[in-house]
N, CA and C atoms as a LAMMPS dump frame, in Angstrom:
ITEM: TIMESTEP
0
ITEM: NUMBER OF ATOMS
717
ITEM: BOX BOUNDS ff ff ff
-5.0000000000000000e+02 5.0000000000000000e+02
-5.0000000000000000e+02 5.0000000000000000e+02
-5.0000000000000000e+02 5.0000000000000000e+02
ITEM: ATOMS id mol type element x y z
1 1 1 N -333.312 372.05 280.38
2 1 2 C -333.719 372.872 279.238
3 1 3 C -334.476 374.084 279.755
4 2 1 N -333.896 375.273 279.541
5 2 2 C -334.467 376.484 280.126
6 2 3 C -334.659 377.533 279.029
7 3 1 N -335.908 377.903 278.693
8 3 2 C -336.145 378.854 277.596
9 3 3 C -335.748 380.277 277.975
10 4 1 N -335.145 380.991 277.014
11 4 2 C -334.764 382.383 277.261
12 4 3 C -335.322 383.342 276.209
13 5 1 N -335.825 382.805 275.098
14 5 2 C -336.314 383.689 274.03
15 5 3 C -337.103 382.864 273.025
16 6 1 N -338.158 383.462 272.449
17 6 2 C -338.86 382.807 271.353
18 6 3 C -338.905 383.734 270.15
19 7 1 N -338.897 383.13 268.969
20 7 2 C -338.927 383.884 267.719
21 7 3 C -340.369 383.956 267.237
22 8 1 N -341.171 384.709 267.964
23 8 2 C -342.602 384.784 267.695
24 8 3 C -343.062 386.212 268.002
25 9 1 N -342.682 387.167 267.148
26 9 2 C -342.954 388.577 267.444
27 9 3 C -344.434 388.917 267.454
28 10 1 N -344.782 389.925 268.233
29 10 2 C -346.158 390.419 268.29
30 10 3 C -346.132 391.935 268.379
31 11 1 N -347.129 392.573 267.788
32 11 2 C -347.19 394.033 267.814
33 11 3 C -347.86 394.572 269.072
34 12 1 N -348.548 393.702 269.803
35 12 2 C -349.23 394.133 271.023
36 12 3 C -348.233 394.289 272.166
37 13 1 N -348.323 395.389 272.885
38 13 2 C -347.501 395.558 274.082
39 13 3 C -348.174 394.785 275.216
40 14 1 N -347.507 393.796 275.789
41 14 2 C -348.152 392.916 276.783
42 14 3 C -348.194 393.541 278.175
43 15 1 N -349.049 394.54 278.329
44 15 2 C -349.12 395.266 279.598
45 15 3 C -349.465 394.343 280.766
46 16 1 N -350.367 393.392 280.533
47 16 2 C -350.787 392.512 281.623
48 16 3 C -349.633 391.606 282.056
49 17 1 N -348.923 391.039 281.082
50 17 2 C -347.775 390.194 281.41
51 17 3 C -346.743 390.982 282.203
52 18 1 N -346.442 392.198 281.766
53 18 2 C -345.487 393.039 282.49
54 18 3 C -345.975 393.331 283.91
55 19 1 N -347.279 393.59 284.035
56 19 2 C -347.84 393.915 285.35
57 19 3 C -347.781 392.702 286.277
58 20 1 N -348.104 391.525 285.748
59 20 2 C -348.027 390.308 286.55
60 20 3 C -346.597 390.069 287.029
61 21 1 N -345.641 390.25 286.132
62 21 2 C -344.243 390.061 286.503
63 21 3 C -343.811 391.071 287.557
64 22 1 N -344.168 392.337 287.341
65 22 2 C -343.783 393.382 288.287
66 22 3 C -344.399 393.148 289.656
67 23 1 N -345.647 392.675 289.671
68 23 2 C -346.316 392.402 290.948
69 23 3 C -345.641 391.258 291.688
70 24 1 N -345.326 390.185 290.966
71 24 2 C -344.652 389.049 291.598
72 24 3 C -343.298 389.455 292.166
73 25 1 N -342.561 390.254 291.41
74 25 2 C -341.246 390.701 291.87
75 25 3 C -341.374 391.601 293.089
76 26 1 N -342.342 392.538 293.037
77 26 2 C -342.542 393.455 294.162
78 26 3 C -342.957 392.708 295.424
79 27 1 N -343.855 391.746 295.277
80 27 2 C -344.302 390.969 296.432
81 27 3 C -343.143 390.163 297.009
82 28 1 N -342.313 389.591 296.137
83 28 2 C -341.18 388.811 296.632
84 28 3 C -340.183 389.692 297.375
85 29 1 N -339.922 390.873 296.844
86 29 2 C -339.016 391.791 297.537
87 29 3 C -339.582 392.179 298.898
88 30 1 N -340.9 392.347 298.975
89 30 2 C -341.543 392.613 300.273
90 30 3 C -341.363 391.421 301.196
91 31 1 N -341.522 390.201 300.658
92 31 2 C -341.36 389.001 301.489
93 31 3 C -339.976 388.94 302.13
94 32 1 N -338.945 389.121 301.317
95 32 2 C -337.587 388.896 301.815
96 32 3 C -337.082 390.015 302.712
97 33 1 N -337.822 391.126 302.772
98 33 2 C -337.417 392.194 303.693
99 33 3 C -337.969 391.973 305.099
100 34 1 N -338.809 390.954 305.258
101 34 2 C -339.382 390.664 306.563
102 34 3 C -338.472 389.725 307.347
103 35 1 N -338.737 389.583 308.607
104 35 2 C -337.989 388.636 309.422
105 35 3 C -338.326 387.21 308.983
106 36 1 N -337.502 386.249 309.379
107 36 2 C -337.754 384.863 309.002
108 36 3 C -339.107 384.382 309.519
109 37 1 N -339.454 384.773 310.732
110 37 2 C -340.755 384.387 311.295
111 37 3 C -341.889 385.024 310.49
112 38 1 N -341.722 386.295 310.139
113 38 2 C -342.76 386.993 309.386
114 38 3 C -342.919 386.396 307.99
115 39 1 N -341.818 385.96 307.385
116 39 2 C -341.902 385.328 306.062
117 39 3 C -342.728 384.049 306.119
118 40 1 N -342.527 383.253 307.158
119 40 2 C -343.315 382.038 307.313
120 40 3 C -344.788 382.358 307.554
121 41 1 N -345.041 383.412 308.34
122 41 2 C -346.421 383.82 308.614
123 41 3 C -347.114 384.274 307.334
124 42 1 N -346.378 384.963 306.459
125 42 2 C -346.937 385.421 305.185
126 42 3 C -347.36 384.227 304.33
127 43 1 N -346.516 383.206 304.284
128 43 2 C -346.818 382.022 303.469
129 43 3 C -348.08 381.331 303.975
130 44 1 N -348.228 381.232 305.292
131 44 2 C -349.419 380.582 305.847
132 44 3 C -350.654 381.475 305.724
133 45 1 N -350.454 382.775 305.808
134 45 2 C -351.593 383.696 305.74
135 45 3 C -352.119 383.871 304.326
136 46 1 N -351.213 383.904 303.335
137 46 2 C -351.617 384.227 301.965
138 46 3 C -351.415 383.079 300.978
139 47 1 N -350.808 381.981 301.426
140 47 2 C -350.719 380.803 300.579
141 47 3 C -351.982 379.976 300.695
142 48 1 N -352.136 379.022 299.779
143 48 2 C -353.305 378.137 299.804
144 48 3 C -352.978 376.906 300.64
145 49 1 N -353.781 376.642 301.643
146 49 2 C -353.638 375.443 302.456
147 49 3 C -354.846 374.558 302.158
148 50 1 N -354.65 373.419 301.489
149 50 2 C -355.784 372.575 301.102
150 50 3 C -356.736 372.246 302.241
151 51 1 N -356.203 371.984 303.438
152 51 2 C -357.052 371.627 304.575
153 51 3 C -357.947 372.782 304.994
154 52 1 N -357.484 374.01 304.757
155 52 2 C -358.287 375.187 305.088
156 52 3 C -359.281 375.473 303.969
157 53 1 N -358.825 375.339 302.728
158 53 2 C -359.689 375.642 301.585
159 53 3 C -360.798 374.605 301.408
160 54 1 N -360.45 373.33 301.577
161 54 2 C -361.398 372.258 301.249
162 54 3 C -361.682 371.294 302.39
163 55 1 N -360.857 371.304 303.433
164 55 2 C -360.985 370.293 304.47
165 55 3 C -361.627 370.738 305.765
166 56 1 N -362.083 371.979 305.832
167 56 2 C -362.77 372.445 307.031
168 56 3 C -361.866 372.919 308.154
169 57 1 N -360.576 372.897 307.965
170 57 2 C -359.652 373.371 308.988
171 57 3 C -359.679 374.9 309.045
172 58 1 N -359.421 375.456 310.207
173 58 2 C -359.363 376.904 310.366
174 58 3 C -357.99 377.307 310.876
175 59 1 N -357.467 378.375 310.309
176 59 2 C -356.197 378.91 310.774
177 59 3 C -356.389 379.649 312.081
178 60 1 N -355.322 379.734 312.85
179 60 2 C -355.349 380.545 314.057
180 60 3 C -355.667 381.984 313.67
181 61 1 N -356.541 382.665 314.389
182 61 2 C -356.91 384.046 314.045
183 61 3 C -355.722 384.984 313.921
184 62 1 N -354.638 384.705 314.638
185 62 2 C -353.465 385.567 314.557
186 62 3 C -352.736 385.431 313.224
187 63 1 N -352.985 384.32 312.52
188 63 2 C -352.344 384.076 311.224
189 63 3 C -353.28 384.389 310.073
190 64 1 N -354.548 384.056 310.237
191 64 2 C -355.525 384.249 309.156
192 64 3 C -355.715 385.732 308.854
193 65 1 N -355.403 386.129 307.64
194 65 2 C -355.549 387.523 307.221
195 65 3 C -356.655 387.707 306.188
196 66 1 N -356.864 386.686 305.375
197 66 2 C -357.869 386.747 304.321
198 66 3 C -358.625 385.425 304.302
199 67 1 N -359.694 385.356 303.523
200 67 2 C -360.469 384.121 303.434
201 67 3 C -359.685 383.059 302.67
202 68 1 N -360.066 381.81 302.873
203 68 2 C -359.41 380.718 302.158
204 68 3 C -359.586 380.866 300.647
205 69 1 N -360.766 381.346 300.229
206 69 2 C -361.021 381.537 298.796
207 69 3 C -360.108 382.61 298.212
208 70 1 N -359.904 383.688 298.966
209 70 2 C -359.031 384.76 298.485
210 70 3 C -357.583 384.309 298.395
211 71 1 N -357.19 383.357 299.243
212 71 2 C -355.81 382.876 299.219
213 71 3 C -355.471 382.155 297.924
214 72 1 N -356.491 381.643 297.233
215 72 2 C -356.262 381.011 295.939
216 72 3 C -355.59 381.997 294.995
217 73 1 N -355.983 383.259 295.077
218 73 2 C -355.435 384.282 294.19
219 73 3 C -354.166 384.917 294.763
220 74 1 N -354.147 385.176 296.057
221 74 2 C -352.951 385.793 296.647
222 74 3 C -351.748 384.874 296.54
223 75 1 N -351.98 383.562 296.583
224 75 2 C -350.87 382.604 296.521
225 75 3 C -350.113 382.675 295.198
226 76 1 N -350.799 383.14 294.141
227 76 2 C -350.179 383.196 292.822
228 76 3 C -349.075 384.238 292.726
229 77 1 N -348.975 385.106 293.718
230 77 2 C -347.989 386.188 293.667
231 77 3 C -346.885 386.022 294.709
232 78 1 N -346.901 384.922 295.435
233 78 2 C -345.866 384.633 296.419
234 78 3 C -344.872 383.625 295.838
235 79 1 N -343.617 383.692 296.282
236 79 2 C -342.613 382.739 295.833
237 79 3 C -341.712 382.347 296.992
238 80 1 N -341.136 381.148 296.872
239 80 2 C -340.369 380.597 297.97
240 80 3 C -338.883 380.858 297.918
241 81 1 N -338.393 381.517 296.885
242 81 2 C -336.974 381.804 296.785
243 81 3 C -336.646 382.437 295.448
244 82 1 N -335.387 382.867 295.314
245 82 2 C -334.98 383.55 294.087
246 82 3 C -335.127 382.655 292.853
247 83 1 N -334.693 381.405 292.937
248 83 2 C -334.77 380.519 291.782
249 83 3 C -336.22 380.225 291.403
250 84 1 N -337.081 380.081 292.405
251 84 2 C -338.513 379.886 292.16
252 84 3 C -339.07 381.078 291.382
253 85 1 N -338.726 382.276 291.823
254 85 2 C -339.207 383.498 291.175
255 85 3 C -338.63 383.64 289.769
256 86 1 N -337.313 383.5 289.632
257 86 2 C -336.656 383.724 288.346
258 86 3 C -337.153 382.722 287.303
259 87 1 N -337.276 381.454 287.698
260 87 2 C -337.762 380.452 286.759
261 87 3 C -339.154 380.776 286.258
262 88 1 N -340.045 381.134 287.164
263 88 2 C -341.413 381.467 286.764
264 88 3 C -341.459 382.7 285.875
265 89 1 N -340.692 383.726 286.235
266 89 2 C -340.731 384.964 285.464
267 89 3 C -340.145 384.784 284.068
268 90 1 N -339.14 383.931 283.92
269 90 2 C -338.576 383.685 282.601
270 90 3 C -339.59 382.999 281.695
271 91 1 N -340.287 382.005 282.207
272 91 2 C -341.311 381.325 281.406
273 91 3 C -342.432 382.297 281.028
274 92 1 N -342.836 383.136 281.965
275 92 2 C -343.893 384.107 281.677
276 92 3 C -343.408 385.137 280.662
277 93 1 N -342.164 385.557 280.781
278 93 2 C -341.563 386.529 279.864
279 93 3 C -341.511 385.974 278.436
280 94 1 N -341.095 384.722 278.287
281 94 2 C -340.918 384.135 276.959
282 94 3 C -342.253 383.836 276.29
283 95 1 N -343.209 383.279 277.046
284 95 2 C -344.435 382.77 276.433
285 95 3 C -345.675 383.637 276.671
286 96 1 N -345.648 384.49 277.68
287 96 2 C -346.856 385.234 278.046
288 96 3 C -347.307 386.26 277.037
289 97 1 N -346.355 386.961 276.394
290 97 2 C -346.749 388.049 275.498
291 97 3 C -347.579 387.566 274.317
292 98 1 N -347.228 386.403 273.758
293 98 2 C -347.98 385.892 272.615
294 98 3 C -349.384 385.437 272.998
295 99 1 N -349.532 384.869 274.181
296 99 2 C -350.865 384.452 274.622
297 99 3 C -351.723 385.671 274.924
298 100 1 N -351.13 386.702 275.507
299 100 2 C -351.876 387.944 275.737
300 100 3 C -352.322 388.545 274.411
301 101 1 N -351.439 388.521 273.401
302 101 2 C -351.792 389.067 272.087
303 101 3 C -352.861 388.233 271.403
304 102 1 N -352.929 386.952 271.729
305 102 2 C -353.892 386.058 271.074
306 102 3 C -355.307 386.226 271.59
307 103 1 N -355.474 386.934 272.725
308 103 2 C -356.824 387.07 273.28
309 103 3 C -357.144 388.477 273.785
310 104 1 N -356.174 389.334 273.869
311 104 2 C -356.418 390.676 274.387
312 104 3 C -356.189 390.751 275.89
313 105 1 N -356.018 391.969 276.388
314 105 2 C -355.612 392.174 277.777
315 105 3 C -356.623 391.634 278.794
316 106 1 N -357.892 391.985 278.625
317 106 2 C -358.89 391.633 279.638
318 106 3 C -359.108 390.127 279.702
319 107 1 N -359.298 389.508 278.554
320 107 2 C -359.511 388.063 278.55
321 107 3 C -358.271 387.322 279.064
322 108 1 N -357.113 387.895 278.82
323 108 2 C -355.88 387.273 279.293
324 108 3 C -355.819 387.243 280.818
325 109 1 N -356.254 388.316 281.455
326 109 2 C -356.288 388.345 282.919
327 109 3 C -357.184 387.216 283.438
328 110 1 N -358.388 387.12 282.86
329 110 2 C -359.34 386.091 283.298
330 110 3 C -358.761 384.702 283.036
331 111 1 N -358.2 384.514 281.856
332 111 2 C -357.595 383.229 281.493
333 111 3 C -356.495 382.841 282.48
334 112 1 N -355.611 383.757 282.762
335 112 2 C -354.48 383.508 283.67
336 112 3 C -354.976 383.095 285.058
337 113 1 N -355.936 383.834 285.586
338 113 2 C -356.448 383.535 286.923
339 113 3 C -357.199 382.205 286.956
340 114 1 N -357.965 381.911 285.915
341 114 2 C -358.684 380.632 285.867
342 114 3 C -357.709 379.459 285.823
343 115 1 N -356.633 379.616 285.074
344 115 2 C -355.623 378.555 285.036
345 115 3 C -354.992 378.383 286.416
346 116 1 N -354.79 379.5 287.12
347 116 2 C -354.25 379.418 288.47
348 116 3 C -355.193 378.702 289.422
349 117 1 N -356.481 378.979 289.295
350 117 2 C -357.488 378.308 290.132
351 117 3 C -357.507 376.816 289.835
352 118 1 N -357.489 376.462 288.539
353 118 2 C -357.474 375.046 288.155
354 118 3 C -356.248 374.342 288.704
355 119 1 N -355.116 375.031 288.697
356 119 2 C -353.873 374.454 289.215
357 119 3 C -353.981 374.181 290.714
358 120 1 N -354.546 375.123 291.445
359 120 2 C -354.728 374.942 292.888
360 120 3 C -355.611 373.727 293.165
361 121 1 N -356.716 373.619 292.452
362 121 2 C -357.633 372.501 292.678
363 121 3 C -356.994 371.168 292.307
364 122 1 N -356.201 371.168 291.229
365 122 2 C -355.545 369.932 290.82
366 122 3 C -354.574 369.44 291.888
367 123 1 N -353.957 370.359 292.594
368 123 2 C -353.018 369.979 293.654
369 123 3 C -353.74 369.665 294.964
370 124 1 N -354.811 370.416 295.248
371 124 2 C -355.468 370.295 296.554
372 124 3 C -356.472 369.158 296.637
373 125 1 N -357.206 368.898 295.572
374 125 2 C -358.277 367.899 295.64
375 125 3 C -357.796 366.486 295.982
376 126 1 N -356.651 366.044 295.469
377 126 2 C -356.203 364.69 295.839
378 126 3 C -355.857 364.527 297.321
379 127 1 N -355.595 365.629 298.019
380 127 2 C -355.243 365.552 299.438
381 127 3 C -355.813 366.768 300.161
382 128 1 N -357.112 366.726 300.43
383 128 2 C -357.776 367.875 301.043
384 128 3 C -357.393 368.067 302.513
385 129 1 N -356.66 367.114 303.07
386 129 2 C -356.229 367.256 304.453
387 129 3 C -354.837 367.834 304.598
388 130 1 N -354.186 368.129 303.464
389 130 2 C -352.822 368.651 303.517
390 130 3 C -352.777 370.023 304.186
391 131 1 N -351.822 370.202 305.07
392 131 2 C -351.633 371.484 305.754
393 131 3 C -350.411 372.225 305.227
394 132 1 N -349.886 371.77 304.091
395 132 2 C -348.714 372.403 303.484
396 132 3 C -349.162 373.557 302.591
397 133 1 N -348.714 374.785 302.838
398 133 2 C -349.123 375.921 301.999
399 133 3 C -348.599 375.787 300.57
400 134 1 N -349.403 376.215 299.629
401 134 2 C -349.023 376.238 298.223
402 134 3 C -348.851 377.685 297.791
403 135 1 N -347.695 377.999 297.193
404 135 2 C -347.45 379.353 296.706
405 135 3 C -346.78 379.295 295.346
406 136 1 N -346.885 380.382 294.609
407 136 2 C -346.18 380.496 293.341
408 136 3 C -347.094 380.721 292.157
409 137 1 N -346.519 381.331 291.127
410 137 2 C -347.252 381.604 289.888
411 137 3 C -347.184 380.442 288.919
412 138 1 N -346.502 379.359 289.294
413 138 2 C -346.253 378.25 288.365
414 138 3 C -347.524 377.679 287.755
415 139 1 N -348.572 377.51 288.558
416 139 2 C -349.793 376.91 288.051
417 139 3 C -350.438 377.74 286.963
418 140 1 N -350.555 379.045 287.206
419 140 2 C -351.15 379.933 286.204
420 140 3 C -350.275 380.004 284.961
421 141 1 N -348.952 380.068 285.152
422 141 2 C -348.033 380.135 284.015
423 141 3 C -348.074 378.837 283.226
424 142 1 N -348.295 377.728 283.904
425 142 2 C -348.439 376.453 283.204
426 142 3 C -349.606 376.505 282.223
427 143 1 N -350.669 377.215 282.593
428 143 2 C -351.789 377.403 281.674
429 143 3 C -351.376 378.161 280.432
430 144 1 N -350.51 379.157 280.602
431 144 2 C -349.971 379.906 279.46
432 144 3 C -349.182 378.961 278.546
433 145 1 N -348.411 378.055 279.145
434 145 2 C -347.628 377.104 278.35
435 145 3 C -348.542 376.156 277.573
436 146 1 N -349.607 375.686 278.217
437 146 2 C -350.546 374.807 277.536
438 146 3 C -351.206 375.494 276.354
439 147 1 N -351.545 376.768 276.537
440 147 2 C -352.143 377.53 275.441
441 147 3 C -351.145 377.726 274.301
442 148 1 N -349.9 378.024 274.644
443 148 2 C -348.861 378.244 273.634
444 148 3 C -348.659 376.986 272.798
445 149 1 N -348.721 375.828 273.432
446 149 2 C -348.53 374.574 272.719
447 149 3 C -349.552 374.403 271.596
448 150 1 N -350.788 374.83 271.84
449 150 2 C -351.844 374.664 270.837
450 150 3 C -351.893 375.801 269.819
451 151 1 N -351.255 376.919 270.131
452 151 2 C -351.286 378.047 269.204
453 151 3 C -350.018 378.15 268.359
454 152 1 N -348.867 377.929 268.98
455 152 2 C -347.593 378.172 268.285
456 152 3 C -346.591 377.033 268.497
457 153 1 N -346.973 375.791 268.207
458 153 2 C -346.075 374.672 268.495
459 153 3 C -344.769 374.698 267.71
460 154 1 N -344.77 375.333 266.525
461 154 2 C -343.566 375.314 265.698
462 154 3 C -342.744 376.596 265.814
463 155 1 N -343.153 377.519 266.688
464 155 2 C -342.344 378.722 266.915
465 155 3 C -341.004 378.315 267.498
466 156 1 N -339.933 378.926 267.018
467 156 2 C -338.597 378.586 267.487
468 156 3 C -338.324 379.217 268.849
469 157 1 N -337.8 378.407 269.746
470 157 2 C -337.489 378.867 271.096
471 157 3 C -336.01 378.609 271.365
472 158 1 N -335.321 379.622 271.852
473 158 2 C -333.924 379.461 272.252
474 158 3 C -333.897 378.987 273.695
475 159 1 N -333.215 377.869 273.927
476 159 2 C -333.15 377.306 275.265
477 159 3 C -331.702 377.12 275.687
478 160 1 N -331.489 377.165 276.99
479 160 2 C -330.185 376.883 277.574
480 160 3 C -330.164 375.431 278.019
481 161 1 N -329.127 374.729 277.626
482 161 2 C -328.944 373.347 278.057
483 161 3 C -327.601 373.239 278.772
484 162 1 N -327.615 373.112 280.099
485 162 2 C -326.342 372.975 280.819
486 162 3 C -325.782 371.562 280.674
487 163 1 N -324.537 371.465 280.218
488 163 2 C -323.852 370.176 280.101
489 163 3 C -322.619 370.251 281.001
490 164 1 N -322.786 369.713 282.209
491 164 2 C -321.758 369.825 283.234
492 164 3 C -321.444 371.305 283.46
493 165 1 N -320.246 371.778 283.125
494 165 2 C -319.901 373.187 283.361
495 165 3 C -320.06 374.029 282.094
496 166 1 N -320.517 373.401 281.025
497 166 2 C -320.683 374.103 279.749
498 166 3 C -322.154 374.466 279.56
499 167 1 N -322.391 375.719 279.176
500 167 2 C -323.749 376.183 278.901
501 167 3 C -323.927 376.269 277.388
502 168 1 N -324.847 375.498 276.855
503 168 2 C -325.093 375.455 275.421
504 168 3 C -326.479 376.026 275.113
505 169 1 N -326.58 376.857 274.088
506 169 2 C -327.883 377.363 273.654
507 169 3 C -328.243 376.744 272.309
508 170 1 N -329.502 376.354 272.166
509 170 2 C -329.986 375.784 270.908
510 170 3 C -331.363 376.35 270.612
511 171 1 N -331.747 376.322 269.331
512 171 2 C -333.063 376.757 268.895
513 171 3 C -333.866 375.523 268.515
514 172 1 N -335.016 375.365 269.153
515 172 2 C -335.856 374.2 268.886
516 172 3 C -337.315 374.649 268.8
517 173 1 N -338.18 373.866 268.145
518 173 2 C -339.605 374.209 268.112
519 173 3 C -340.206 374.178 269.521
520 174 1 N -341.147 375.049 269.763
521 174 2 C -341.765 375.149 271.087
522 174 3 C -342.392 373.84 271.522
523 175 1 N -342.894 373.05 270.562
524 175 2 C -343.554 371.795 270.914
525 175 3 C -342.619 370.88 271.698
526 176 1 N -341.339 370.861 271.347
527 176 2 C -340.399 370.006 272.059
528 176 3 C -340.143 370.52 273.468
529 177 1 N -339.98 371.835 273.597
530 177 2 C -339.743 372.427 274.914
531 177 3 C -340.921 372.161 275.84
532 178 1 N -342.123 372.396 275.34
533 178 2 C -343.309 372.307 276.189
534 178 3 C -343.701 370.869 276.492
535 179 1 N -343.575 369.978 275.529
536 179 2 C -343.909 368.58 275.801
537 179 3 C -342.893 367.936 276.737
538 180 1 N -341.622 368.273 276.571
539 180 2 C -340.609 367.762 277.501
540 180 3 C -340.885 368.288 278.897
541 181 1 N -341.228 369.561 278.985
542 181 2 C -341.561 370.157 280.288
543 181 3 C -342.748 369.424 280.915
544 182 1 N -343.793 369.165 280.117
545 182 2 C -344.992 368.515 280.657
546 182 3 C -344.689 367.087 281.109
547 183 1 N -343.95 366.347 280.314
548 183 2 C -343.607 364.968 280.685
549 183 3 C -342.787 364.961 281.975
550 184 1 N -341.882 365.918 282.116
551 184 2 C -341.092 366.008 283.347
552 184 3 C -341.974 366.258 284.557
553 185 1 N -342.991 367.117 284.387
554 185 2 C -343.91 367.381 285.496
555 185 3 C -344.708 366.131 285.843
556 186 1 N -345.141 365.406 284.805
557 186 2 C -345.945 364.203 285.015
558 186 3 C -345.136 363.118 285.728
559 187 1 N -343.923 362.892 285.255
560 187 2 C -343.071 361.877 285.873
561 187 3 C -342.721 362.27 287.299
562 188 1 N -342.393 363.553 287.493
563 188 2 C -342.04 364.026 288.832
564 188 3 C -343.212 363.899 289.789
565 189 1 N -344.423 364.141 289.283
566 189 2 C -345.618 364.019 290.117
567 189 3 C -345.827 362.577 290.554
568 190 1 N -345.6 361.646 289.649
569 190 2 C -345.793 360.235 289.966
570 190 3 C -344.731 359.715 290.93
571 191 1 N -343.538 360.318 290.868
572 191 2 C -342.43 359.837 291.675
573 191 3 C -342.306 360.545 293.015
574 192 1 N -342.898 361.733 293.125
575 192 2 C -342.708 362.535 294.33
576 192 3 C -343.498 361.967 295.496
577 193 1 N -343.009 362.223 296.691
578 193 2 C -343.679 361.778 297.913
579 193 3 C -344.681 362.821 298.341
580 194 1 N -345.732 362.383 298.988
581 194 2 C -346.743 363.314 299.489
582 194 3 C -346.347 363.921 300.822
583 195 1 N -345.192 363.485 301.382
584 195 2 C -344.777 363.983 302.675
585 195 3 C -343.879 365.201 302.517
586 196 1 N -344.102 366.17 303.378
587 196 2 C -343.253 367.345 303.391
588 196 3 C -343.574 368.309 302.277
589 197 1 N -342.731 369.36 302.17
590 197 2 C -342.933 370.369 301.151
591 197 3 C -342.277 369.956 299.851
592 198 1 N -342.161 370.894 298.928
593 198 2 C -341.549 370.604 297.65
594 198 3 C -342.29 371.296 296.534
595 199 1 N -342.087 370.785 295.318
596 199 2 C -342.702 371.383 294.137
597 199 3 C -344.091 370.801 293.931
598 200 1 N -345.056 371.664 293.637
599 200 2 C -346.445 371.235 293.427
600 200 3 C -346.622 370.809 291.967
601 201 1 N -346.123 369.616 291.64
602 201 2 C -346.182 369.147 290.257
603 201 3 C -347.625 368.964 289.792
604 202 1 N -348.518 368.566 290.702
605 202 2 C -349.922 368.416 290.332
606 202 3 C -350.524 369.726 289.862
607 203 1 N -350.119 370.821 290.484
608 203 2 C -350.599 372.142 290.073
609 203 3 C -350.108 372.486 288.68
610 204 1 N -348.865 372.136 288.378
611 204 2 C -348.325 372.408 287.048
612 204 3 C -349.116 371.651 285.984
613 205 1 N -349.392 370.394 286.253
614 205 2 C -350.148 369.57 285.295
615 205 3 C -351.566 370.103 285.131
616 206 1 N -352.21 370.428 286.245
617 206 2 C -353.57 370.948 286.189
618 206 3 C -353.658 372.268 285.455
619 207 1 N -352.706 373.165 285.702
620 207 2 C -352.7 374.45 285.014
621 207 3 C -352.47 374.286 283.527
622 208 1 N -351.55 373.397 283.157
623 208 2 C -351.232 373.158 281.745
624 208 3 C -352.451 372.638 280.986
625 209 1 N -353.122 371.657 281.56
626 209 2 C -354.312 371.087 280.919
627 209 3 C -355.427 372.127 280.843
628 210 1 N -355.568 372.928 281.905
629 210 2 C -356.588 373.983 281.893
630 210 3 C -356.327 374.979 280.775
631 211 1 N -355.062 375.324 280.565
632 211 2 C -354.726 376.249 279.487
633 211 3 C -355.091 375.696 278.128
634 212 1 N -354.866 374.401 277.926
635 212 2 C -355.221 373.774 276.652
636 212 3 C -356.734 373.736 276.447
637 213 1 N -357.459 373.501 277.52
638 213 2 C -358.923 373.419 277.413
639 213 3 C -359.566 374.797 277.253
640 214 1 N -358.977 375.804 277.862
641 214 2 C -359.577 377.139 277.851
642 214 3 C -359.208 377.972 276.629
643 215 1 N -358.063 377.688 276.015
644 215 2 C -357.607 378.572 274.938
645 215 3 C -358.585 378.661 273.772
646 216 1 N -359.318 377.59 273.377
647 216 2 C -360.288 377.76 272.289
648 216 3 C -361.391 378.758 272.62
649 217 1 N -361.698 378.919 273.909
650 217 2 C -362.762 379.828 274.325
651 217 3 C -362.294 381.27 274.455
652 218 1 N -361.001 381.47 274.696
653 218 2 C -360.49 382.808 274.994
654 218 3 C -359.766 383.468 273.829
655 219 1 N -359.215 382.701 272.916
656 219 2 C -358.437 383.288 271.828
657 219 3 C -359.358 383.998 270.827
658 220 1 N -358.777 384.916 270.049
659 220 2 C -359.516 385.522 268.954
660 220 3 C -359.853 384.448 267.918
661 221 1 N -361.017 384.546 267.317
662 221 2 C -361.466 383.518 266.373
663 221 3 C -360.595 383.465 265.121
664 222 1 N -359.912 384.564 264.798
665 222 2 C -359.067 384.574 263.605
666 222 3 C -357.782 383.767 263.788
667 223 1 N -357.479 383.384 265.023
668 223 2 C -356.273 382.633 265.318
669 223 3 C -356.625 381.156 265.434
670 224 1 N -355.989 380.336 264.624
671 224 2 C -356.3 378.914 264.612
672 224 3 C -355.474 378.121 265.603
673 225 1 N -355.987 376.956 265.959
674 225 2 C -355.245 376.023 266.794
675 225 3 C -354.42 375.099 265.902
676 226 1 N -353.281 374.678 266.396
677 226 2 C -352.42 373.763 265.658
678 226 3 C -352.585 372.362 266.247
679 227 1 N -353.505 371.577 265.688
680 227 2 C -353.808 370.251 266.235
681 227 3 C -353.873 369.209 265.121
682 228 1 N -352.969 368.277 265.025
683 228 2 C -351.588 368.445 265.434
684 228 3 C -350.819 369.033 264.261
685 229 1 N -350.27 370.195 264.422
686 229 2 C -349.511 370.918 263.4
687 229 3 C -350.355 371.27 262.183
688 230 1 N -351.663 371.266 262.356
689 230 2 C -352.58 371.671 261.295
690 230 3 C -353.467 372.768 261.857
691 231 1 N -353.557 373.892 261.153
692 231 2 C -354.357 375.001 261.651
693 231 3 C -355.828 374.61 261.719
694 232 1 N -356.441 374.86 262.873
695 232 2 C -357.825 374.441 263.101
696 232 3 C -358.588 375.577 263.774
697 233 1 N -359.737 375.92 263.251
698 233 2 C -360.578 376.971 263.815
699 233 3 C -361.81 376.323 264.434
700 234 1 N -361.824 376.093 265.76
701 234 2 C -362.915 375.336 266.382
702 234 3 C -364.284 375.98 266.27
703 235 1 N -364.321 377.31 266.129
704 235 2 C -365.616 377.991 266.041
705 235 3 C -365.759 378.721 264.706
706 236 1 N -364.982 378.305 263.72
707 236 2 C -365.046 378.957 262.423
708 236 3 C -364.139 380.167 262.373
709 237 1 N -363.643 380.477 261.215
710 237 2 C -362.752 381.614 261.037
711 237 3 C -363.53 382.862 260.73
712 238 1 N -363.181 383.949 261.409
713 238 2 C -363.8 385.24 261.157
714 238 3 C -362.714 386.255 260.883
715 239 1 N -363.024 387.215 260.085
716 239 2 C -362.025 388.237 259.752
717 239 3 C -361.892 389.239 260.871
């Protein structure tokens, strides 16, 4: 199930969402123009390595370009391949504009980065000795999805469902798309091995939960939460 469009118009031009997408695309194009060795060096230099961030390990000076703390943020703009990039950008394209409109440009930047930080910690804390670099915008975007679930669960989303060689599109409420996505991340996290590389499902779960927890603090007070499917104003409604 892959979302391509939502029926949830907004009058705000999502400059931050566009900028985040453009930055991720530009960084990826820079990555793939480097040699294979240089691409690997970039991932180790600017990706998050739990053992370096939390476990006391130090990178070789020839590889270390920035501090471990700074890598938490730089890692959000790196991607491991075209499908990794395209998948993340599609989710951000479909769901990001409404979340940006729900809180404004500046708060959206802070919200996005905080969700990314939460995602990194959710993946790194269970294994602080891991030397596998973490890259991608997935964790921060997962926070956007968590926020969307609480703000617009009944907004219609057009999704692609591949059935063997047939591509089918259907319109379903966002709650189904996002809850199915979350359950898939949870199951995949429980089933995945801690050995080797792969998808950071823990980061996706951590980012999603962070988005749900943070959205009441960042959204405009005039916008209610849908819990469950009932409009709720946690801090009172203001005009």
